[in-house]
VOLUM-936233 format. One record per residue (C-alpha): x, y, z. Coordinates in steps of 0.05 Angstrom, whole numbers, padded with zeros to 5 digits, always signed. Each point is the difference from the previous one (the first is absolute). Example, Ala and Ser with C-alpha at 12.3 -4.5 7.8 and 13.67 -1.06 7.14 Angstrom:
2
+00246-00090+00156+00027+00069-00013
//
This chain:
448
-01639-00616+01487+00052+00015+00053+00035-00064-00018+00004+00020-00074+00028+00067+00019+00054-00031+00042+00018-00046-00057+00010+00058-00047+00044+00036+00051+00041-00062+00009+00008-00009-00074+00022+00072-00009+00052-00006+00055+00023-00066-00031+00010+00034-00069+00037+00058+00032+00044-00049+00035+00014-00039-00062+00017+00063-00039+00044+00023+00056+00036-00067+00001+00006+00002-00077+00029+00070+00002+00048-00019+00054+00022-00060-00041+00003+00042-00065+00040+00056+00030+00046-00049+00036+00010-00039-00065+00012+00062-00044+00044+00036+00051+00063-00024-00036-00032-00020-00066-00027+00033-00062-00074+00001-00013-00029-00047-00053+00002+00026-00071+00063+00042+00013+00053+00012-00054+00069+00033+00007+00038+00016-00063-00050-00045-00037+00017-00059+00045-00056-00033+00039+00016+00004+00075-00069-00018+00026+00002-00029+00070+00076-00001+00000+00038+00024+00061+00040+00063-00011+00064-00041+00002-00028-00050-00050-00021+00057-00045+00070+00030+00001+00031-00068-00016-00049-00010-00058+00012+00070-00028+00076-00003+00006+00001-00069-00032-00041+00028-00057+00045+00061-00008+00064-00040+00004-00025-00058-00042+00028+00030-00065+00061+00036+00024+00029+00014-00069+00020+00072-00017-00010+00015-00074+00041+00056-00030-00022+00026-00068+00053+00037-00039+00001+00036-00067-00026-00038-00059-00041-00043+00049+00061-00038+00022-00016-00038+00064+00045-00018+00059-00025-00041+00059+00026-00003+00071-00019-00054+00050-00020+00037+00063+00040-00048+00043+00063+00026-00034-00010+00068+00032-00035-00021+00064-00066+00028-00025-00057-00005+00051-00069+00031+00003-00035+00009+00066-00073+00019+00012-00029+00051+00048-00074-00016+00013-00011+00046+00060-00045+00046-00039-00040-00059-00028-00008-00028+00070-00025+00066+00028-00050+00010-00056-00023-00073+00003-00012+00005+00076-00045+00061-00012-00042-00043-00046-00014-00053+00053-00072-00018-00003-00032-00067+00008-00041+00011-00062+00054+00035-00043+00016-00050-00056+00012+00051-00056+00068-00004-00036+00055+00043+00031+00061+00020-00042+00063+00029+00031+00070+00019-00025+00058-00015+00045+00067+00036-00003+00057-00040-00028+00072+00016+00018+00059-00029-00038+00069-00013+00026+00063-00023-00037+00075+00001+00007+00028+00059-00038+00069-00029-00010-00027-00065-00027-00046+00039-00047+00060+00040-00025+00042-00061-00014-00058-00038-00032-00014+00058-00048+00073+00004-00019-00001-00073-00018-00060+00005-00047+00018-00014-00074-00029+00065-00026+00039+00039+00052+00066-00023-00029+00041+00052-00038+00004-00042-00064-00075-00006-00001-00012+00075+00002+00001+00048-00058+00021+00072+00012-00049+00054-00021+00016+00035-00065-00007+00075-00010-00050+00028-00049+00036+00025-00061-00010+00034-00067+00002-00044-00062-00007+00014-00074-00050-00041-00039-00018+00043-00060-00009+00053+00053+00028+00016+00068-00041-00027+00059+00008-00016+00073+00005-00074+00014-00020-00022+00069+00053-00034+00040-00005-00070+00028-00026-00006+00071+00044-00059+00015-00008-00039+00064+00059+00022+00041-00026-00003+00072+00015+00053+00053+00009-00051+00055-00010+00045+00060-00064+00031-00027-00025-00069-00017+00016-00025+00069-00038+00058+00031-00061-00013-00043-00002-00074+00015+00007+00012+00075-00057+00050-00002-00045-00047-00039+00015-00059+00046-00015+00042+00061-00066+00016-00034-00012-00075-00006+00004+00002-00075+00032-00063-00028-00011+00019-00073+00050+00056-00012+00006+00039-00065+00065+00038-00007-00014+00072-00019+00042+00042-00048+00035+00031+00061+00033-00068+00012+00039+00006-00065+00057+00045-00021-00027+00048-00053+00035+00030-00061+00033+00067+00009-00031+00028-00063-00073-00010-00017-00041+00021-00060-00024+00061+00040+00070+00025+00012+00004+00075-00018+00071-00010-00026-00023-00056-00046-00059+00041-00025+00045+00060-00014+00047-00045-00040-00058-00026-00040-00023+00071-00016+00070+00018-00025+00006-00064-00042-00069+00012-00030+00024+00070-00019+00063-00022-00036-00038-00058-00032-00034+00052-00044+00068+00020-00028+00023-00025-00067+00053+00020-00051-00014-00011-00074+00065+00002-00038-00007+00020-00073+00049-00032-00048-00024+00023-00068-00062-00041-00016+00015-00048+00058-00017+00011+00073+00024-00032+00064-00045+00009+00061+00025-00003+00071-00055-00005+00052-00014-00031+00068-00008-00069-00029+00075+00003-00012+00029+00047+00052-00038-00030+00060+00054-00053+00000+00052+00053+00013-00034+00029+00062+00020-00020+00070-00068+00009+00033+00028+00001+00071+00048+00057-00016-00042+00031-00056+00064+00002-00040+00010-00015-00074+00058-00046-00016+00046+00042-00044+00036-00064-00020-00064-00032-00026-00021+00064-00036+00069+00007-00031-00003-00072-00024-00067+00014-00034+00029+00063-00033+00060-00041-00023-00048-00049-00034-00037+00058-00032+00066+00029-00024+00019-00067-00029-00063+00001-00041-00002+00075-00016+00073+00019-00008+00025-00001-00072+00073+00021+00007+00047-00054-00023-00057-00043-00027-00002-00020-00073-00052+00038-00038-00020+00006-00072-00008+00070-00030-00022+00021-00069+00052+00044-00031-00020+00022-00069-00025-00064-00032+00042-00046+00043-00014-00035+00066+00062+00008+00043+00011-00042+00063+00048+00029+00051+00010+00009+00075+00034+00053+00040-00006+00051+00057-00055+00040-00034-00071-00011+00025-00038-00003+00065+00030-00014+00067-00039+00007+00065+00035+00038+00056-00016-00054+00051+00021+00037+00065-00039+00062-00022-00060-00042-00022+00001-00036+00067-00004+00066+00038-00057+00025-00044-00037-00066+00003+00000-00002+00076-00028+00070+00002-00054-00019-00050-00021-00063+00038-00011+00041+00063-00039+00055-00036-00067-00034-00004-00005+00022-00073-00002-00032-00068+00060+00027-00038+00013-00008-00074+00072+00014-00021+00062-00024-00034+00054-00033+00042+00056+00045+00024+00052-00008-00055+00075+00009+00007-00001+00001-00076-00056+00003-00051-00005-00009-00074-00036+00048-00047-00065-00039+00002-00028-00066+00026-00037-00009-00066+00063+00010-00042+00063+00006+00040+00038+00035-00056-00051+00056-00001+00000+00046-00060+00070+00030+00005+00060-00047+00000+00064-00017-00037+00009-00066-00036+00070-00024-00019+00005-00056-00051+00068-00030+00016+00000-00044-00061-00017+00053-00052+00037+00053+00039-00058+00048-00003-00034+00045+00052-00074+00020+00000-00029+00057+00040-00074-00009+00016-00047+00055+00024-00074-00011+00012+00010-00071-00026+00029+00020-00068+00071+00005-00026+00017+00074-00006+00074-00010-00018+00049-00056-00012+00073-00008-00019+00057-00049-00005+00044-00010+00061+00061-00035+00025-00005-00045+00061+00051-00037+00042+00062-00031-00031-00013-00075-00004+00072-00019-00015+00024+00035+00063-00054-00032+00043-00039+00064+00009-00063-00019-00036-00061+00040+00022-00045-00046+00041-00072-00007-00021-00056+00016+00049-00047+00055+00020+00025+00056+00045-00025+00065+00031+00037+00063-00019+00040+00022+00060+00005+00074-00017+00022+00046-00057+00057+00049-00002+00027+00050-00050+00074+00011-00013+00027-00059+00038+00069-00032-00003+00000-00076-00004+00061-00029+00033+00030-00070+00001+00067-00036-00003+00041+00040-00050-00054+00047-00025-00040+00063+00017-00053+00015-00052-00041+00065+00003-00072-00008-00024-00057+00050-00008-00055-00048+00023+00009-00054+00052-00057-00047+00020+00022-00061+00042-00048-00058+00009+00041-00062+00019+00052+00020+00051+00056+00031-00043-00035-00016-00065-00041+00055-00031-00023+00036-00063+00044+00057-00024+00025+00036-00061+00068-00021-00028+00031+00057-00039+00063-00041-00011-00037-00049-00044-00013+00012-00073-00035-00067-00013-00058-00031+00037-00036-00066-00011+00022-00061-00038+00052-00046+00031+00042+00055+00032-00020-00023+00070+00031-00069-00009+00072+00024-00001-00003+00075+00013-00059+00008+00045-00008+00038+00065+00014-00021+00071-00073-00019+00003-00035+00067-00011-00046+00016-00058+00038+00049-00045-00046+00046-00038+00004+00055-00051-00007+00067+00036-00068+00016-00031-00028-00066+00024+00029+00009+00069-00030+00070+00003-00069-00026-00021+00001-00053+00054+00026+00048+00052-00057+00048-00014-00055-00050+00018+00038-00043+00050-00021-00003+00073+00025-00037+00061-00026-00071-00001-00015+00000-00075+00007-00071-00027+00058-00017-00044-00007-00068-00032+00060-00036-00031-00014-00062-00041+00029-00045-00053
//
């Protein structure tokens, strides 16, 4: 029994000794090594010396030493780390300390640690390498474009182009920061690019848009008898300098000139019905737009924000757009030497007349003219004569309608050899009748 007891004691001391020896061996072996099943930065460093672990980790970190720079539109530039002296070093002090605390002969559970990584590079080499990259060349970069207002059936703000013009110093600062953070995949932020001066949120641009939207509601509807000409933003937007919010007077005047070409009737050949005849003549009677005055009025109307219906501003107007002669006018038949006075569209009086002397080269020209004025008791003067008349009504410079008390005969062929200097000589009663209804601008139509 005693012998058995002694054997048990001996066995116990032997086990304690073996464990002691094992612990001594274990602690001696792991003094400068990592425990089994240990990982740093996802690398297996089990049983490696601390120096071996550093070598392994640094080799892993520096294995792919390419710096990838992602620019706008996913454009990629790559830099070989050796070009800039890029080097990553590992600090495993914290991992060592924590691993030592886990020392246990029976501790085989996985242990994960993160080691600090520090990055070094040569700043000057980085600067020169960046400057040599293809996308960093001036001809490869597009300047940003400002947001602007455009017209496309309506005014709207069009966003500018971001472009890809790099701000080199800001880009350099970002890349240095990312490299020091051990980031090899660098995405250039918007701060790395020069931005446009004017964006779609610009208060100045928004204010301009509000003003343009206001005047876009303006329109001028010109009435020309039964016809109309409409001027609205679909036309006048082309005249507007959006930057200056100024309307081109030259462009507006050109448009008015075209309208006048279509709407003016002075000196254009027109056919009128006189009695039962159709008479085709031209002359200074009719419509003529006062283009400078119309331009001034138009510019005011465009900026009013209103729809305005009106006639153009005329320097001269006929009696009516529907029938330019109107109801009251004088018709002179140069062939039959007869004058007709119309009132309210009907002949109220007519008589024979004497027109310009053909043989002397003073034939009365045909055409349609506005009456300049009327005057009683005038004296008509010319080379070698001074003729007093009771009624004087000029319509074509020095040519006019008047009584001719010195004549006893009117009509027939008198005008061919004994006609006037160009005037329409009338019996006094006929001259008086015309004078009574005549008004400034009344049409006088002379025809053959």
